[in-house]
C-alpha positions in Angstrom: -69.5 -41.2 29.1 -71.9 -38.4 30.0 -71.7 -35.5 27.6 -73.0 -31.9 27.8 -73.5 -30.0 24.5 -73.3 -26.2 24.6 -74.3 -24.8 21.2 -76.6 -21.9 20.4 -77.5 -22.8 16.8 -80.3 -25.3 16.9 -79.3 -27.2 13.7 -75.6 -27.4 14.8 -76.7 -28.6 18.2 -79.0 -31.3 16.7 -76.2 -32.3 14.3 -73.8 -32.9 17.2 -76.3 -34.8 19.2 -77.2 -37.0 16.3 -73.5 -37.7 15.5 -72.9 -38.8 19.1 -76.1 -40.9 19.4 -75.7 -42.6 16.0 -72.0 -43.5 16.3 -71.0 -43.6 19.9 -73.3 -45.8 22.0 -71.0 -45.3 25.0 -71.8 -41.6 25.0 -75.0 -40.4 26.7 -76.0 -36.8 26.0 -77.3 -35.7 29.4 -77.8 -32.0 28.5 -77.9 -29.5 25.7 -78.0 -25.7 26.2 -77.4 -22.6 24.0 -76.3 -19.7 26.2 -73.8 -18.8 28.9 -76.6 -18.3 31.4 -78.1 -21.7 30.8 -74.7 -23.4 30.7 -73.7 -21.9 34.1 -77.0 -23.0 35.6 -76.7 -26.5 34.2 -73.1 -27.0 35.4 -74.0 -25.6 38.8 -77.1 -27.7 39.3 -76.4 -31.0 37.6 -73.9 -33.8 38.3 -70.6 -33.2 36.5 -70.5 -34.7 33.0 -67.4 -36.5 31.7 -67.0 -34.2 28.7 -68.4 -30.9 27.5 -68.7 -30.0 23.8 -68.6 -26.2 23.8 -69.2 -23.8 20.9 -67.0 -20.7 21.1 -69.6 -18.2 20.1 -72.9 -18.3 22.0 -76.1 -16.2 21.9 -75.1 -14.0 24.9 -71.3 -13.9 24.5 -68.5 -16.4 24.1 -68.0 -19.6 26.0 -64.9 -18.2 27.7 -67.3 -16.3 29.9 -68.5 -19.6 31.3 -65.1 -20.3 32.8 -65.1 -17.0 34.7 -68.5 -17.8 36.4 -68.2 -21.5 37.3 -65.5 -24.2 37.7 -65.4 -26.5 34.7 -65.2 -30.1 36.2 -64.2 -32.1 33.1 -62.4 -32.0 29.8 -63.7 -29.6 27.2 -63.8 -29.9 23.4 -64.3 -26.5 21.8 -66.2 -26.4 18.5 -65.2 -23.5 16.4 -65.3 -21.9 12.9 -62.2 -19.8 13.7 -59.2 -19.7 11.4 -55.9 -21.6 11.7 -54.4 -18.8 13.9 -57.0 -19.4 16.5 -56.7 -23.2 16.2 -53.0 -22.9 17.0 -54.0 -21.1 20.2 -56.1 -24.0 21.2 -53.3 -26.4 20.6 -50.7 -24.3 22.5 -53.1 -24.3 25.5 -53.7 -28.0 25.3 -57.5 -27.6 24.8 -59.1 -29.9 22.3 -61.1 -28.5 19.5 -63.3 -29.5 16.5 -63.5 -27.3 13.4 -67.0 -26.7 11.9 -68.6 -28.3 10.0 -67.9 -31.2 12.4 -67.2 -34.6 10.8 -67.2 -38.1 12.2 -63.5 -38.7 12.1 -62.7 -35.5 14.0 -65.3 -36.3 16.6 -63.9 -39.8 17.0 -60.4 -38.2 17.6 -61.8 -36.0 20.3 -63.7 -38.8 22.1 -60.7 -41.0 22.0 -58.6 -38.3 23.6 -61.2 -38.1 26.4 -61.5 -41.9 27.0 -57.7 -42.3 26.9 -57.1 -39.6 29.5 -55.2 -37.4 27.0 -57.8 -34.6 27.3 -57.3 -32.7 30.5 -59.7 -30.4 32.4 -58.5 -26.9 31.2 -56.9 -24.8 33.9 -57.9 -21.2 34.6 -54.5 -20.0 33.4 -54.9 -21.9 30.1 -58.3 -20.4 29.5 -56.9 -16.9 30.4 -54.1 -17.3 27.8 -56.6 -18.6 25.2 -58.9 -15.6 25.7 -56.0 -13.2 24.9 -54.9 -15.2 21.9 -58.2 -15.9 20.2 -59.6 -12.8 18.6 -62.5 -12.5 16.3 -61.7 -11.9 12.6 -65.3 -11.2 11.9 -68.7 -10.7 13.5 -71.8 -12.5 12.3 -74.8 -10.1 12.3 -78.1 -12.0 12.4 -80.9 -10.1 10.6 -84.1 -12.2 10.5 -83.2 -14.9 8.0 -80.0 -13.3 6.9 -76.5 -13.5 8.3 -74.2 -10.6 7.5 -70.4 -11.2 8.1 -68.5 -8.0 9.1 -64.7 -8.2 9.2 -63.2 -6.8 12.4 -60.7 -4.9 10.3 -63.7 -3.0 8.7 -65.1 -1.8 12.1 -64.9 1.8 13.1 -66.5 1.5 16.6 -69.0 -0.2 18.7 -71.4 1.7 20.9 -74.5 1.1 23.1 -77.6 3.2 23.4 -81.0 2.6 24.9 -79.9 -0.9 26.1 -78.9 -1.9 22.6 -75.4 -2.5 21.2 -74.4 -1.4 17.7 -71.5 -2.0 15.3 -70.5 0.7 12.8 -68.3 -0.1 9.9 -65.7 2.2 8.2 -68.1 2.3 5.3 -70.9 3.8 7.4 -73.1 0.7 7.8 -74.7 0.2 11.2 -76.0 -3.0 12.7 -77.7 -4.0 15.9 -75.6 -6.6 17.9 -76.9 -9.4 20.1 -73.9 -9.2 22.4 -73.2 -6.6 25.1 -70.2 -4.4 24.9 -68.7 -6.3 27.8 -68.8 -9.5 25.8 -67.6 -7.8 22.6 -64.6 -6.3 24.3 -63.3 -9.7 25.5 -63.0 -10.8 21.8 -61.1 -7.8 20.4 -57.4 -7.2 19.9 -56.5 -4.8 22.7 -53.8 -3.3 20.4 -56.4 -2.3 17.8 -59.5 -1.4 19.9 -60.0 0.6 23.1 -63.0 1.0 25.3 -63.1 4.8 25.9 -66.2 4.6 28.1 -69.0 2.2 29.2 -70.9 3.0 25.9 -68.1 3.0 23.3 -65.3 0.9 21.9 -63.2 2.5 19.2 -60.7 1.3 16.6 -57.3 3.0 16.3 -57.6 3.2 12.5 -60.4 5.9 12.6 -58.9 8.3 15.1 -57.8 11.7 13.6 -57.1 13.8 16.7 -57.7 14.1 20.4 -58.7 17.3 22.3 -58.7 18.0 26.0 -61.9 19.0 27.7 -62.6 20.6 31.0 -62.7 18.1 33.9 -59.8 16.1 32.5 -61.7 14.2 29.8 -60.7 13.8 26.1 -62.7 14.4 23.0 -61.9 12.2 19.9 -62.3 13.5 16.4 -62.6 10.9 13.6 -60.8 10.9 10.3 -62.6 12.5 7.4 -64.9 10.1 5.7 -65.6 7.9 8.7 -69.1 7.8 10.3 -69.3 10.2 13.2 -70.7 9.4 16.6 -72.2 12.1 18.7 -70.3 11.2 21.9 -66.7 10.2 21.5 -65.6 11.3 24.9 -62.9 9.4 26.8 -64.0 9.1 30.5 -61.6 10.7 33.0 -60.8 7.4 34.6 -59.7 6.0 31.2 -57.6 9.0 30.0 -54.2 7.7 31.1 -54.7 4.2 29.8 -56.1 5.6 26.5 -53.1 7.9 25.9 -50.7 5.0 26.7 -52.7 2.8 24.2 -52.6 5.5 21.6 -48.9 5.9 21.9 -48.1 2.2 21.8 
């Protein structure tokens, strides 16, 4: 069995490879990459593996983005630290998973499903449903040797400026993000967050009022006490969708 490991954290990647090499002589790890870009290149250029162990969160987005860029040719086992709600989404869509930290019995279960033919290559429709069901409950902000967890419920908005992405909490804290707004948007609950422009995604909990501007655009005012952003303008192309979202 030829296996590809997609994991951006070096220690987690090495742990997975060691578990496979030490306990499953029938499994050959033929590749190990840590980003969407490298994963797409590997799958495109190399012979198809028999199974892919794929972390959900990668350095340049989520592994769901891989499915939109290249056809996955084999069964996939997701590795995740998501909560039980997300795990139920994996089960409903018949996509196998391993909860971190990964243990030997769980890995044995996953490999047995692949060898017995129970694990199927995920369909595009299954992945689409999964993307809509699995939402981040928190973002992990990497700051040198520190990791700061920020709960999604505590986020006021995301914005981009000078090619950087930022996350701003309801308490006023601001952090630089590794992900682009495009990648962030795919992992947010569309009922709770709205992308008002190419440079800003806002939470419904911080909106106080909306004013009309010339040219058909809208200007958002935040509730008192929430950190203010200079430009909270809803682009003209997004006005109708925004108003429908605000009303829902």
